[in-house]
LUMVEX-324050 format. One record per atom (N, C-alpha, C): x, y, z; atom name. Coordinates in nm, 4 decimals, decimal comma. Layout:
<c1 X; c2 Y; c3 Z; atome CA>
...
This chain:
<c1 0,0849; c2 -0,1158; c3 0,0000; atome N>
<c1 0,0000; c2 0,0000; c3 0,0000; atome CA>
<c1 0,0903; c2 0,1233; c3 0,0000; atome C>
<c1 0,0628; c2 0,2143; c3 -0,0912; atome N>
<c1 0,1412; c2 0,3364; c3 -0,1012; atome CA>
<c1 0,0598; c2 0,4542; c3 -0,0503; atome C>
<c1 0,1203; c2 0,5415; c3 0,0300; atome N>
<c1 0,0466; c2 0,6606; c3 0,0756; atome CA>
<c1 0,0267; c2 0,7563; c3 -0,0416; atome C>
<c1 -0,0923; c2 0,8126; c3 -0,0515; atome N>
<c1 -0,1219; c2 0,9070; c3 -0,1592; atome CA>
<c1 -0,0786; c2 1,0483; c3 -0,1254; atome C>
<c1 -0,0807; c2 1,0832; c3 0,0030; atome N>
<c1 -0,0462; c2 1,2190; c3 0,0447; atome CA>
<c1 0,0263; c2 1,2131; c3 0,1782; atome C>
<c1 0,0668; c2 1,3288; c3 0,2230; atome N>
<c1 0,1176; c2 1,3387; c3 0,3589; atome CA>
<c1 -0,0013; c2 1,3282; c3 0,4536; atome C>
<c1 0,0236; c2 1,3023; c3 0,5795; atome N>
<c1 -0,0840; c2 1,2929; c3 0,6781; atome CA>
<c1 -0,1303; c2 1,4333; c3 0,7144; atome C>
<c1 -0,2590; c2 1,4561; c3 0,7027; atome N>
<c1 -0,3166; c2 1,5868; c3 0,7349; atome CA>
<c1 -0,3902; c2 1,5789; c3 0,8676; atome C>
<c1 -0,3482; c2 1,6591; c3 0,9658; atome N>
<c1 -0,4217; c2 1,6590; c3 1,0933; atome CA>
<c1 -0,5538; c2 1,7354; c3 1,0774; atome C>
<c1 -0,6649; c2 1,6634; c3 1,0868; atome N>
<c1 -0,7952; c2 1,7272; c3 1,0700; atome CA>
<c1 -0,8449; c2 1,7903; c3 1,1996; atome C>
<c1 -0,7778; c2 1,7626; c3 1,3090; atome N>
<c1 -0,8151; c2 1,8232; c3 1,4368; atome CA>
<c1 -0,7195; c2 1,9377; c3 1,4666; atome C>
<c1 -0,7024; c2 2,0275; c3 1,3692; atome N>
<c1 -0,6097; c2 2,1389; c3 1,3870; atome CA>
<c1 -0,6766; c2 2,2518; c3 1,4663; atome C>
<c1 -0,5963; c2 2,3464; c3 1,5096; atome N>
<c1 -0,6452; c2 2,4594; c3 1,5883; atome CA>
<c1 -0,7363; c2 2,5482; c3 1,5032; atome C>
<c1 -0,8363; c2 2,6086; c3 1,5651; atome N>
<c1 -0,9321; c2 2,6934; c3 1,4935; atome CA>
<c1 -0,8649; c2 2,8082; c3 1,4203; atome C>
<c1 -0,7525; c2 2,8559; c3 1,4720; atome N>
<c1 -0,6843; c2 2,9703; c3 1,4112; atome CA>
<c1 -0,5783; c2 2,9291; c3 1,3081; atome C>
<c1 -0,5627; c2 2,8005; c3 1,2853; atome N>
<c1 -0,4645; c2 2,7527; c3 1,1876; atome CA>
<c1 -0,5292; c2 2,7514; c3 1,0486; atome C>
<c1 -0,5432; c2 2,8692; c3 0,9918; atome N>
<c1 -0,6114; c2 2,8860; c3 0,8633; atome CA>
<c1 -0,5351; c2 2,8170; c3 0,7512; atome C>
<c1 -0,4043; c2 2,8209; c3 0,7560; atome N>
<c1 -0,3236; c2 2,7572; c3 0,6513; atome CA>
<c1 -0,3503; c2 2,6064; c3 0,6443; atome C>
<c1 -0,3589; c2 2,5398; c3 0,7603; atome N>
<c1 -0,3859; c2 2,3963; c3 0,7619; atome CA>
<c1 -0,5272; c2 2,3679; c3 0,7116; atome C>
<c1 -0,6248; c2 2,4517; c3 0,7468; atome N>
<c1 -0,7619; c2 2,4327; c3 0,6989; atome CA>
<c1 -0,7690; c2 2,4468; c3 0,5473; atome C>
<c1 -0,6958; c2 2,5430; c3 0,4927; atome N>
<c1 -0,6932; c2 2,5617; c3 0,3470; atome CA>
<c1 -0,6260; c2 2,4418; c3 0,2795; atome C>
<c1 -0,5165; c2 2,3937; c3 0,3379; atome N>
<c1 -0,4476; c2 2,2757; c3 0,2840; atome CA>
<c1 -0,5395; c2 2,1554; c3 0,2831; atome C>
<c1 -0,6126; c2 2,1320; c3 0,3907; atome N>
<c1 -0,7053; c2 2,0194; c3 0,3986; atome CA>
<c1 -0,8184; c2 2,0346; c3 0,2958; atome C>
<c1 -0,8722; c2 2,1554; c3 0,2817; atome N>
<c1 -0,9793; c2 2,1791; c3 0,1843; atome CA>
<c1 -0,9298; c2 2,1535; c3 0,0424; atome C>
<c1 -0,8080; c2 2,1988; c3 0,0123; atome N>
<c1 -0,7521; c2 2,1747; c3 -0,1209; atome CA>
<c1 -0,7314; c2 2,0257; c3 -0,1457; atome C>
<c1 -0,6841; c2 1,9542; c3 -0,0423; atome N>
<c1 -0,6649; c2 1,8098; c3 -0,0556; atome CA>
<c1 -0,7965; c2 1,7400; c3 -0,0878; atome C>
<c1 -0,9012; c2 1,7676; c3 -0,0116; atome N>
<c1 -1,0288; c2 1,6990; c3 -0,0335; atome CA>
<c1 -1,0894; c2 1,7342; c3 -0,1694; atome C>
<c1 -1,0692; c2 1,8568; c3 -0,2154; atome N>
<c1 -1,1169; c2 1,8938; c3 -0,3482; atome CA>
<c1 -1,0412; c2 1,8147; c3 -0,4557; atome C>
<c1 -0,9082; c2 1,8084; c3 -0,4436; atome N>
<c1 -0,8271; c2 1,7331; c3 -0,5394; atome CA>
<c1 -0,8600; c2 1,5837; c3 -0,5342; atome C>
<c1 -0,8833; c2 1,5326; c3 -0,4143; atome N>
<c1 -0,9175; c2 1,3911; c3 -0,3976; atome CA>
<c1 -1,0506; c2 1,3600; c3 -0,4654; atome C>
<c1 -1,1475; c2 1,4483; c3 -0,4527; atome N>
<c1 -1,2779; c2 1,4294; c3 -0,5167; atome CA>
<c1 -1,2628; c2 1,4243; c3 -0,6686; atome C>
<c1 -1,1818; c2 1,5147; c3 -0,7244; atome N>
<c1 -1,1580; c2 1,5147; c3 -0,8687; atome CA>
<c1 -1,0888; c2 1,3858; c3 -0,9121; atome C>
<c1 -0,9896; c2 1,3412; c3 -0,8353; atome N>
<c1 -0,9161; c2 1,2194; c3 -0,8688; atome CA>
<c1 -1,0070; c2 1,0974; c3 -0,8679; atome C>
<c1 -1,0954; c2 1,0874; c3 -0,7696; atome N>
<c1 -1,1873; c2 0,9742; c3 -0,7624; atome CA>
<c1 -1,2817; c2 0,9752; c3 -0,8826; atome C>
<c1 -1,3317; c2 1,0919; c3 -0,9207; atome N>
<c1 -1,4198; c2 1,1018; c3 -1,0365; atome CA>
<c1 -1,3470; c2 1,0617; c3 -1,1649; atome C>
<c1 -1,2217; c2 1,1056; c3 -1,1793; atome N>
<c1 -1,1443; c2 1,0698; c3 -1,2982; atome CA>
<c1 -1,1127; c2 0,9211; c3 -1,3023; atome C>
<c1 -1,0811; c2 0,8612; c3 -1,1883; atome N>
<c1 -1,0561; c2 0,7167; c3 -1,1844; atome CA>
<c1 -1,1823; c2 0,6385; c3 -1,2192; atome C>
<c1 -1,2951; c2 0,6830; c3 -1,1694; atome N>
<c1 -1,4218; c2 0,6158; c3 -1,2008; atome CA>
<c1 -1,4473; c2 0,6202; c3 -1,3508; atome C>
<c1 -1,4260; c2 0,7355; c3 -1,4124; atome N>
<c1 -1,4440; c2 0,7486; c3 -1,5571; atome CA>
<c1 -1,3444; c2 0,6614; c3 -1,6323; atome C>
<c1 -1,2214; c2 0,6583; c3 -1,5858; atome N>
<c1 -1,1170; c2 0,5777; c3 -1,6496; atome CA>
<c1 -1,1556; c2 0,4309; c3 -1,6531; atome C>
<c1 -1,1995; c2 0,3768; c3 -1,5412; atome N>
<c1 -1,2322; c2 0,2352; c3 -1,5350; atome CA>
<c1 -1,3647; c2 0,2016; c3 -1,6015; atome C>
<c1 -1,4529; c2 0,2992; c3 -1,6183; atome N>
<c1 -1,5808; c2 0,2719; c3 -1,6829; atome CA>
<c1 -1,5754; c2 0,2889; c3 -1,8341; atome C>
<c1 -1,4961; c2 0,3833; c3 -1,8844; atome N>
<c1 -1,5007; c2 0,4132; c3 -2,0268; atome CA>
<c1 -1,3661; c2 0,4029; c3 -2,0972; atome C>
<c1 -1,2616; c2 0,4578; c3 -2,0409; atome N>
<c1 -1,1346; c2 0,4686; c3 -2,1122; atome CA>
<c1 -1,0596; c2 0,3361; c3 -2,1158; atome C>
<c1 -1,0681; c2 0,2566; c3 -2,0125; atome N>
<c1 -0,9880; c2 0,1352; c3 -2,0054; atome CA>
<c1 -1,0758; c2 0,0108; c3 -1,9868; atome C>
<c1 -1,1554; c2 -0,0235; c3 -2,0878; atome N>
<c1 -1,2424; c2 -0,1413; c3 -2,0741; atome CA>
<c1 -1,1688; c2 -0,2730; c3 -2,0939; atome C>
<c1 -1,0407; c2 -0,2679; c3 -2,1299; atome N>
<c1 -0,9640; c2 -0,3901; c3 -2,1551; atome CA>
<c1 -0,9716; c2 -0,4881; c3 -2,0395; atome C>
<c1 -0,9633; c2 -0,4380; c3 -1,9177; atome N>
<c1 -0,9654; c2 -0,5256; c3 -1,8010; atome CA>
<c1 -1,0979; c2 -0,6002; c3 -1,7919; atome C>
<c1 -1,2063; c2 -0,5328; c3 -1,8265; atome N>
<c1 -1,3379; c2 -0,5942; c3 -1,8152; atome CA>
<c1 -1,3707; c2 -0,6878; c3 -1,9307; atome C>
<c1 -1,2956; c2 -0,6780; c3 -2,0423; atome N>
<c1 -1,3204; c2 -0,7644; c3 -2,1561; atome CA>
<c1 -1,2732; c2 -0,9067; c3 -2,1307; atome C>
<c1 -1,1782; c2 -0,9227; c3 -2,0413; atome N>
<c1 -1,1230; c2 -1,0546; c3 -2,0138; atome CA>
<c1 -1,2045; c2 -1,1254; c3 -1,9064; atome C>
<c1 -1,1975; c2 -1,2552; c3 -1,9093; atome N>
<c1 -1,2682; c2 -1,3351; c3 -1,8105; atome CA>
<c1 -1,1980; c2 -1,3240; c3 -1,6760; atome C>
<c1 -1,2641; c2 -1,2622; c3 -1,5801; atome N>
<c1 -1,2033; c2 -1,2443; c3 -1,4482; atome CA>
<c1 -1,2572; c2 -1,3450; c3 -1,3470; atome C>
<c1 -1,3074; c2 -1,4581; c3 -1,3968; atome N>
<c1 -1,3636; c2 -1,5566; c3 -1,3048; atome CA>
<c1 -1,2566; c2 -1,6157; c3 -1,2137; atome C>
<c1 -1,1302; c2 -1,6180; c3 -1,2610; atome N>
<c1 -1,0210; c2 -1,6667; c3 -1,1782; atome CA>
<c1 -0,9241; c2 -1,5504; c3 -1,1555; atome C>
<c1 -0,9434; c2 -1,4781; c3 -1,0486; atome N>
<c1 -0,8622; c2 -1,3595; c3 -1,0233; atome CA>
<c1 -0,7238; c2 -1,3932; c3 -0,9691; atome C>
<c1 -0,6884; c2 -1,5196; c3 -0,9685; atome N>
<c1 -0,5548; c2 -1,5600; c3 -0,9251; atome CA>
<c1 -0,4496; c2 -1,5164; c3 -1,0272; atome C>
<c1 -0,4902; c2 -1,5011; c3 -1,1526; atome N>
<c1 -0,3965; c2 -1,4667; c3 -1,2589; atome CA>
<c1 -0,4234; c2 -1,3268; c3 -1,3122; atome C>
<c1 -0,3205; c2 -1,2623; c3 -1,3692; atome N>
<c1 -0,3382; c2 -1,1287; c3 -1,4275; atome CA>
<c1 -0,4364; c2 -1,1311; c3 -1,5446; atome C>
<c1 -0,4853; c2 -1,0134; c3 -1,5819; atome N>
<c1 -0,5851; c2 -1,0041; c3 -1,6880; atome CA>
<c1 -0,5262; c2 -1,0219; c3 -1,8277; atome C>
<c1 -0,3970; c2 -1,0081; c3 -1,8440; atome N>
<c1 -0,3327; c2 -1,0164; c3 -1,9751; atome CA>
<c1 -0,3335; c2 -1,1613; c3 -2,0230; atome C>
<c1 -0,3597; c2 -1,1805; c3 -2,1538; atome N>
<c1 -0,3612; c2 -1,3171; c3 -2,2064; atome CA>
<c1 -0,2849; c2 -1,3296; c3 -2,3391; atome C>
<c1 -0,1975; c2 -1,2317; c3 -2,3693; atome N>
<c1 -0,1134; c2 -1,2409; c3 -2,4882; atome CA>
<c1 0,0074; c2 -1,1480; c3 -2,4728; atome C>
<c1 0,1064; c2 -1,1712; c3 -2,5566; atome N>
<c1 0,2239; c2 -1,0845; c3 -2,5602; atome CA>
<c1 0,2674; c2 -1,0702; c3 -2,7055; atome C>
<c1 0,3461; c2 -0,9653; c3 -2,7331; atome N>
<c1 0,3971; c2 -0,9444; c3 -2,8677; atome CA>
<c1 0,5382; c2 -0,9997; c3 -2,8761; atome C>
<c1 0,5583; c2 -1,1005; c3 -2,9600; atome N>
<c1 0,6887; c2 -1,1635; c3 -2,9790; atome CA>
<c1 0,7661; c2 -1,0845; c3 -3,0835; atome C>
<c1 0,8744; c2 -1,0169; c3 -3,0404; atome N>
<c1 0,9547; c2 -0,9352; c3 -3,1310; atome CA>
<c1 1,0221; c2 -1,0197; c3 -3,2392; atome C>
<c1 1,0671; c2 -1,1393; c3 -3,2028; atome N>
<c1 1,1350; c2 -1,2254; c3 -3,2993; atome CA>
<c1 1,0424; c2 -1,2721; c3 -3,4102; atome C>
<c1 0,9217; c2 -1,3117; c3 -3,3731; atome N>
<c1 0,8258; c2 -1,3622; c3 -3,4711; atome CA>
<c1 0,7355; c2 -1,2520; c3 -3,5269; atome C>
<c1 0,7416; c2 -1,1322; c3 -3,4697; atome N>
<c1 0,6623; c2 -1,0159; c3 -3,5127; atome CA>
<c1 0,5121; c2 -1,0463; c3 -3,5150; atome C>
<c1 0,4623; c2 -1,1001; c3 -3,4020; atome N>
<c1 0,3191; c2 -1,1292; c3 -3,3933; atome CA>
<c1 0,2772; c2 -1,1423; c3 -3,2479; atome C>
<c1 0,1469; c2 -1,1321; c3 -3,2244; atome N>
<c1 0,0918; c2 -1,1547; c3 -3,0911; atome CA>
<c1 0,0791; c2 -1,3037; c3 -3,0664; atome C>
<c1 0,1141; c2 -1,3455; c3 -2,9479; atome N>
<c1 0,1047; c2 -1,4862; c3 -2,9092; atome CA>
<c1 0,0100; c2 -1,4956; c3 -2,7899; atome C>
<c1 -0,0979; c2 -1,5694; c3 -2,8070; atome N>
<c1 -0,1955; c2 -1,5881; c3 -2,6993; atome CA>
<c1 -0,1492; c2 -1,7021; c3 -2,6090; atome C>
<c1 -0,1873; c2 -1,6932; c3 -2,4808; atome N>
<c1 -0,1524; c2 -1,7985; c3 -2,3863; atome CA>
<c1 -0,2609; c2 -1,8122; c3 -2,2803; atome C>
<c1 -0,2536; c2 -1,9231; c3 -2,2067; atome N>
<c1 -0,3475; c2 -1,9512; c3 -2,0984; atome CA>
<c1 -0,2677; c2 -1,9777; c3 -1,9717; atome C>
<c1 -0,3007; c2 -1,9040; c3 -1,8657; atome N>
<c1 -0,2332; c2 -1,9208; c3 -1,7371; atome CA>
<c1 -0,2669; c2 -2,0573; c3 -1,6777; atome C>
<c1 -0,1709; c2 -2,1181; c3 -1,6061; atome N>
<c1 -0,2048; c2 -2,2409; c3 -1,5351; atome CA>
<c1 -0,1425; c2 -2,2515; c3 -1,3960; atome C>
<c1 -0,0410; c2 -2,1704; c3 -1,3642; atome N>
<c1 0,0202; c2 -2,1850; c3 -1,2319; atome CA>
<c1 0,0944; c2 -2,0577; c3 -1,1929; atome C>
<c1 0,0993; c2 -2,0330; c3 -1,0604; atome N>
<c1 0,1793; c2 -1,9239; c3 -1,0062; atome CA>
<c1 0,2890; c2 -1,9845; c3 -0,9200; atome C>
<c1 0,4089; c2 -1,9277; c3 -0,9280; atome N>
<c1 0,5210; c2 -1,9763; c3 -0,8485; atome CA>
<c1 0,5131; c2 -1,9173; c3 -0,7084; atome C>
<c1 0,4825; c2 -2,0006; c3 -0,6122; atome N>
<c1 0,4699; c2 -1,9634; c3 -0,4709; atome CA>
<c1 0,3911; c2 -1,8329; c3 -0,4576; atome C>
<c1 0,4399; c2 -1,7381; c3 -0,3785; atome N>
<c1 0,3703; c2 -1,6103; c3 -0,3603; atome CA>
<c1 0,4420; c2 -1,4973; c3 -0,4338; atome C>
<c1 0,5011; c2 -1,5282; c3 -0,5470; atome N>
<c1 0,5769; c2 -1,4293; c3 -0,6220; atome CA>
<c1 0,5033; c2 -1,3924; c3 -0,7500; atome C>
<c1 0,5480; c2 -1,2886; c3 -0,8141; atome N>
<c1 0,4865; c2 -1,2443; c3 -0,9388; atome CA>
<c1 0,5492; c2 -1,3160; c3 -1,0575; atome C>
<c1 0,5609; c2 -1,4476; c3 -1,0431; atome N>
<c1 0,6130; c2 -1,5346; c3 -1,1483; atome CA>
<c1 0,5048; c2 -1,6376; c3 -1,1784; atome C>
<c1 0,4708; c2 -1,6483; c3 -1,3079; atome N>
<c1 0,3611; c2 -1,7350; c3 -1,3495; atome CA>
<c1 0,4060; c2 -1,8248; c3 -1,4640; atome C>
<c1 0,3295; c2 -1,9318; c3 -1,4844; atome N>
<c1 0,3540; c2 -2,0220; c3 -1,5958; atome CA>
<c1 0,2283; c2 -2,0283; c3 -1,6801; atome C>
<c1 0,2495; c2 -2,0355; c3 -1,8118; atome N>
<c1 0,1369; c2 -2,0361; c3 -1,9040; atome CA>
<c1 0,1681; c2 -2,1276; c3 -2,0211; atome C>
<c1 0,0629; c2 -2,1652; c3 -2,0911; atome N>
<c1 0,0736; c2 -2,2509; c3 -2,2082; atome CA>
<c1 0,0389; c2 -2,1674; c3 -2,3309; atome C>
<c1 0,1284; c2 -2,1641; c3 -2,4305; atome N>
<c1 0,0973; c2 -2,0946; c3 -2,5551; atome CA>
<c1 -0,0153; c2 -2,1693; c3 -2,6253; atome C>
<c1 -0,1105; c2 -2,0957; c3 -2,6808; atome N>
<c1 -0,2260; c2 -2,1604; c3 -2,7423; atome CA>
<c1 -0,1958; c2 -2,2178; c3 -2,8798; atome C>
<c1 -0,1070; c2 -2,1552; c3 -2,9573; atome N>
<c1 -0,0856; c2 -2,2002; c3 -3,0942; atome CA>
<c1 0,0046; c2 -2,3230; c3 -3,1049; atome C>
<c1 0,1232; c2 -2,3173; c3 -3,0478; atome N>
<c1 0,2135; c2 -2,4315; c3 -3,0634; atome CA>
<c1 0,2351; c2 -2,5078; c3 -2,9335; atome C>
<c1 0,1517; c2 -2,4798; c3 -2,8348; atome N>
<c1 0,1489; c2 -2,5558; c3 -2,7087; atome CA>
<c1 0,2820; c2 -2,5627; c3 -2,6356; atome C>
<c1 0,3586; c2 -2,4550; c3 -2,6372; atome N>
<c1 0,4811; c2 -2,4497; c3 -2,5595; atome CA>
<c1 0,4538; c2 -2,3855; c3 -2,4243; atome C>
<c1 0,5301; c2 -2,4221; c3 -2,3234; atome N>
<c1 0,5145; c2 -2,3653; c3 -2,1900; atome CA>
<c1 0,6096; c2 -2,2469; c3 -2,1756; atome C>
<c1 0,5602; c2 -2,1380; c3 -2,1153; atome N>
<c1 0,6404; c2 -2,0181; c3 -2,0952; atome CA>
<c1 0,6344; c2 -1,9745; c3 -1,9496; atome C>
<c1 0,7346; c2 -1,8965; c3 -1,9115; atome N>
<c1 0,7421; c2 -1,8380; c3 -1,7785; atome CA>
<c1 0,7229; c2 -1,6875; c3 -1,7945; atome C>
<c1 0,6354; c2 -1,6282; c3 -1,7127; atome N>
<c1 0,6066; c2 -1,4857; c3 -1,7205; atome CA>
<c1 0,6250; c2 -1,4262; c3 -1,5820; atome C>
<c1 0,7058; c2 -1,3208; c3 -1,5749; atome N>
<c1 0,7233; c2 -1,2543; c3 -1,4464; atome CA>
<c1 0,6918; c2 -1,1063; c3 -1,4615; atome C>
<c1 0,6466; c2 -1,0463; c3 -1,3526; atome N>
<c1 0,6124; c2 -0,9049; c3 -1,3499; atome CA>
<c1 0,7092; c2 -0,8351; c3 -1,2552; atome C>
<c1 0,7664; c2 -0,7249; c3 -1,3021; atome N>
<c1 0,8664; c2 -0,6541; c3 -1,2257; atome CA>
<c1 0,8608; c2 -0,5052; c3 -1,2602; atome C>
<c1 0,9252; c2 -0,4244; c3 -1,1799; atome N>
<c1 0,9318; c2 -0,2802; c3 -1,2063; atome CA>
<c1 1,0572; c2 -0,2445; c3 -1,2875; atome C>
<c1 1,1625; c2 -0,3248; c3 -1,2756; atome N>
<c1 1,2856; c2 -0,3007; c3 -1,3506; atome CA>
<c1 1,3347; c2 -0,4317; c3 -1,4089; atome C>
<c1 1,3977; c2 -0,4235; c3 -1,5271; atome N>
<c1 1,4522; c2 -0,5438; c3 -1,5893; atome CA>
<c1 1,5518; c2 -0,5017; c3 -1,6956; atome C>
<c1 1,6619; c2 -0,5730; c3 -1,7052; atome N>
<c1 1,7626; c2 -0,5458; c3 -1,8071; atome CA>
<c1 1,7526; c2 -0,6516; c3 -1,9165; atome C>
<c1 1,6962; c2 -0,6116; c3 -2,0288; atome N>
<c1 1,6847; c2 -0,7017; c3 -2,1430; atome CA>
<c1 1,8233; c2 -0,7378; c3 -2,1945; atome C>
<c1 1,9132; c2 -0,6395; c3 -2,1948; atome N>
<c1 2,0492; c2 -0,6638; c3 -2,2436; atome CA>
<c1 2,1209; c2 -0,7688; c3 -2,1582; atome C>
<c1 2,1090; c2 -0,7589; c3 -2,0265; atome N>
<c1 2,1720; c2 -0,8568; c3 -1,9371; atome CA>
<c1 2,1116; c2 -0,9958; c3 -1,9573; atome C>
<c1 1,9783; c2 -1,0022; c3 -1,9729; atome N>
<c1 1,9128; c2 -1,1316; c3 -1,9945; atome CA>
<c1 1,9606; c2 -1,1928; c3 -2,1260; atome C>
<c1 1,9650; c2 -1,1122; c3 -2,2322; atome N>
<c1 2,0092; c2 -1,1650; c3 -2,3619; atome CA>
<c1 2,1532; c2 -1,2123; c3 -2,3570; atome C>
<c1 2,2400; c2 -1,1393; c3 -2,2857; atome N>
<c1 2,3784; c2 -1,1834; c3 -2,2726; atome CA>
<c1 2,3848; c2 -1,3185; c3 -2,2020; atome C>
<c1 2,3110; c2 -1,3302; c3 -2,0915; atome N>
<c1 2,3087; c2 -1,4572; c3 -2,0174; atome CA>
<c1 2,2512; c2 -1,5691; c3 -2,1036; atome C>
<c1 2,1471; c2 -1,5385; c3 -2,1798; atome N>
<c1 2,0865; c2 -1,6387; c3 -2,2664; atome CA>
<c1 2,1837; c2 -1,6839; c3 -2,3748; atome C>
<c1 2,2545; c2 -1,5896; c3 -2,4352; atome N>
<c1 2,3518; c2 -1,6233; c3 -2,5398; atome CA>
<c1 2,4691; c2 -1,7039; c3 -2,4868; atome C>
<c1 2,4953; c2 -1,6957; c3 -2,3563; atome N>
<c1 2,6048; c2 -1,7701; c3 -2,2948; atome CA>
<c1 2,5572; c2 -1,8921; c3 -2,2170; atome C>
<c1 2,4342; c2 -1,9337; c3 -2,2396; atome N>
<c1 2,3826; c2 -2,0569; c3 -2,1801; atome CA>
<c1 2,3496; c2 -2,0489; c3 -2,0327; atome C>
<c1 2,3276; c2 -1,9281; c3 -1,9815; atome N>
<c1 2,2992; c2 -1,9130; c3 -1,8383; atome CA>
<c1 2,1566; c2 -1,8678; c3 -1,8097; atome C>
<c1 2,0740; c2 -1,8540; c3 -1,9122; atome N>
<c1 1,9354; c2 -1,8104; c3 -1,8935; atome CA>
<c1 1,8526; c2 -1,8612; c3 -2,0106; atome C>
<c1 1,7230; c2 -1,8770; c3 -1,9902; atome N>
<c1 1,6362; c2 -1,9218; c3 -2,0998; atome CA>
<c1 1,6159; c2 -1,8103; c3 -2,2028; atome C>
<c1 1,5644; c2 -1,8457; c3 -2,3194; atome N>
<c1 1,5375; c2 -1,7472; c3 -2,4239; atome CA>
<c1 1,4323; c2 -1,6476; c3 -2,3771; atome C>
<c1 1,4531; c2 -1,5206; c3 -2,4113; atome N>
<c1 1,3600; c2 -1,4136; c3 -2,3779; atome CA>
<c1 1,2717; c2 -1,3881; c3 -2,4991; atome C>
<c1 1,1386; c2 -1,3960; c3 -2,4800; atome N>
<c1 1,0449; c2 -1,3738; c3 -2,5902; atome CA>
<c1 0,9961; c2 -1,2300; c3 -2,5953; atome C>
<c1 0,9745; c2 -1,1685; c3 -2,4811; atome N>
<c1 0,9208; c2 -1,0324; c3 -2,4797; atome CA>
<c1 0,9460; c2 -0,9670; c3 -2,3447; atome C>
<c1 0,9517; c2 -0,8349; c3 -2,3484; atome N>
<c1 0,9564; c2 -0,7526; c3 -2,2281; atome CA>
<c1 0,8684; c2 -0,6321; c3 -2,2563; atome C>
<c1 0,7441; c2 -0,6382; c3 -2,2115; atome N>
<c1 0,6435; c2 -0,5372; c3 -2,2444; atome CA>
<c1 0,6178; c2 -0,4433; c3 -2,1285; atome C>
<c1 0,6023; c2 -0,3144; c3 -2,1610; atome N>
<c1 0,5646; c2 -0,2142; c3 -2,0617; atome CA>
<c1 0,4144; c2 -0,2213; c3 -2,0394; atome C>
<c1 0,3736; c2 -0,2179; c3 -1,9121; atome N>
<c1 0,2329; c2 -0,2225; c3 -1,8743; atome CA>
<c1 0,1961; c2 -0,0953; c3 -1,7995; atome C>
<c1 0,0671; c2 -0,0666; c3 -1,7872; atome N>
<c1 0,0261; c2 0,0510; c3 -1,7092; atome CA>
<c1 0,0759; c2 0,0422; c3 -1,5650; atome C>
<c1 0,1055; c2 0,1554; c3 -1,5066; atome N>
<c1 0,1494; c2 0,1595; c3 -1,3677; atome CA>
<c1 0,2984; c2 0,1395; c3 -1,3496; atome C>
<c1 0,3749; c2 0,1406; c3 -1,4586; atome N>
<c1 0,5198; c2 0,1258; c3 -1,4470; atome CA>
<c1 0,5679; c2 -0,0177; c3 -1,4349; atome C>
<c1 0,4837; c2 -0,1138; c3 -1,4669; atome N>
<c1 0,5212; c2 -0,2547; c3 -1,4575; atome CA>
<c1 0,5748; c2 -0,3051; c3 -1,5908; atome C>
<c1 0,6570; c2 -0,4100; c3 -1,5830; atome N>
<c1 0,7062; c2 -0,4791; c3 -1,7008; atome CA>
<c1 0,6600; c2 -0,6234; c3 -1,6945; atome C>
<c1 0,6183; c2 -0,6777; c3 -1,8094; atome N>
<c1 0,5852; c2 -0,8192; c3 -1,8189; atome CA>
<c1 0,6978; c2 -0,8842; c3 -1,8991; atome C>
<c1 0,7710; c2 -0,9736; c3 -1,8344; atome N>
<c1 0,8854; c2 -1,0405; c3 -1,8956; atome CA>
<c1 0,8432; c2 -1,1831; c3 -1,9296; atome C>
<c1 0,8495; c2 -1,2173; c3 -2,0584; atome N>
<c1 0,8074; c2 -1,3491; c3 -2,1062; atome CA>
<c1 0,9311; c2 -1,4230; c3 -2,1550; atome C>
<c1 0,9526; c2 -1,5425; c3 -2,0994; atome N>
<c1 1,0702; c2 -1,6212; c3 -2,1368; atome CA>
<c1 1,0345; c2 -1,7681; c3 -2,1464; atome C>
<c1 1,1271; c2 -1,8426; c3 -2,2014; atome N>
<c1 1,1117; c2 -1,9874; c3 -2,2091; atome CA>
<c1 1,1062; c2 -2,0431; c3 -2,0672; atome C>
<c1 1,0526; c2 -2,1600; c3 -2,0526; atome N>
<c1 1,0420; c2 -2,2219; c3 -1,9203; atome CA>
<c1 1,1828; c2 -2,2491; c3 -1,8671; atome C>
<c1 1,2004; c2 -2,2326; c3 -1,7388; atome N>
<c1 1,3317; c2 -2,2487; c3 -1,6771; atome CA>
<c1 1,3506; c2 -2,3933; c3 -1,6344; atome C>
<c1 1,4588; c2 -2,4522; c3 -1,6797; atome N>
<c1 1,4965; c2 -2,5881; c3 -1,6396; atome CA>
<c1 1,6062; c2 -2,5753; c3 -1,5350; atome C>
<c1 1,5771; c2 -2,6049; c3 -1,4083; atome N>
<c1 1,6774; c2 -2,5843; c3 -1,3027; atome CA>
<c1 1,8045; c2 -2,6663; c3 -1,3214; atome C>
<c1 1,7966; c2 -2,7798; c3 -1,3901; atome N>
<c1 1,9170; c2 -2,8604; c3 -1,4117; atome CA>
<c1 2,0106; c2 -2,7959; c3 -1,5128; atome C>
<c1 1,9563; c2 -2,7144; c3 -1,6029; atome N>
<c1 2,0383; c2 -2,6504; c3 -1,7066; atome CA>
<c1 2,0971; c2 -2,5191; c3 -1,6597; atome C>
<c1 2,0193; c2 -2,4404; c3 -1,5857; atome N>
<c1 2,0601; c2 -2,3050; c3 -1,5480; atome CA>
<c1 2,0977; c2 -2,2970; c3 -1,4010; atome C>
<c1 2,1989; c2 -2,3711; c3 -1,3624; atome N>
<c1 2,2475; c2 -2,3661; c3 -1,2254; atome CA>
<c1 2,3365; c2 -2,2439; c3 -1,2088; atome C>
<c1 2,3393; c2 -2,1847; c3 -1,0900; atome N>
<c1 2,4290; c2 -2,0698; c3 -1,0682; atome CA>
<c1 2,5744; c2 -2,1096; c3 -1,0898; atome C>
<c1 2,6495; c2 -2,0184; c3 -1,1472; atome N>
<c1 2,7932; c2 -2,0349; c3 -1,1710; atome CA>
<c1 2,8255; c2 -2,1538; c3 -1,2593; atome C>
<c1 2,7336; c2 -2,1896; c3 -1,3493; atome N>
<c1 2,7562; c2 -2,3007; c3 -1,4419; atome CA>
<c1 2,8264; c2 -2,2454; c3 -1,5659; atome C>
<c1 2,9506; c2 -2,2059; c3 -1,5531; atome N>
<c1 3,0233; c2 -2,1423; c3 -1,6640; atome CA>
<c1 3,1069; c2 -2,2410; c3 -1,7393; atome C>
């Protein structure tokens, strides 16, 4: 949970006009923000509602753009790795299994270097998502192949 503002003492002194004005401005801005968010989720961003949300265990996304193949690849979620933002899915077209992780930062260059040197699986996509998130799609990880310090 992220704080949206600083803490405003609403039980301020009657003569503290500056604090009363600050609180009034905050509540006015908050009201506008709530109205804009309501409009956003009802009209501007219907993508979330178009997907089947019957199983909220998995993210709403069900495809990624493969840069190598220059096309969208659809997939179906089937498992989450423990309590982390790492998931496994099955590609719908050629029935391959993929690993998808969500993160705020990721180095595609470092992953590709590791992949080219046999220390990481192939990277299929690294897509920017709303809210500053990245969706990293890669081949399934085989722990016997990608052991640490296996140079």
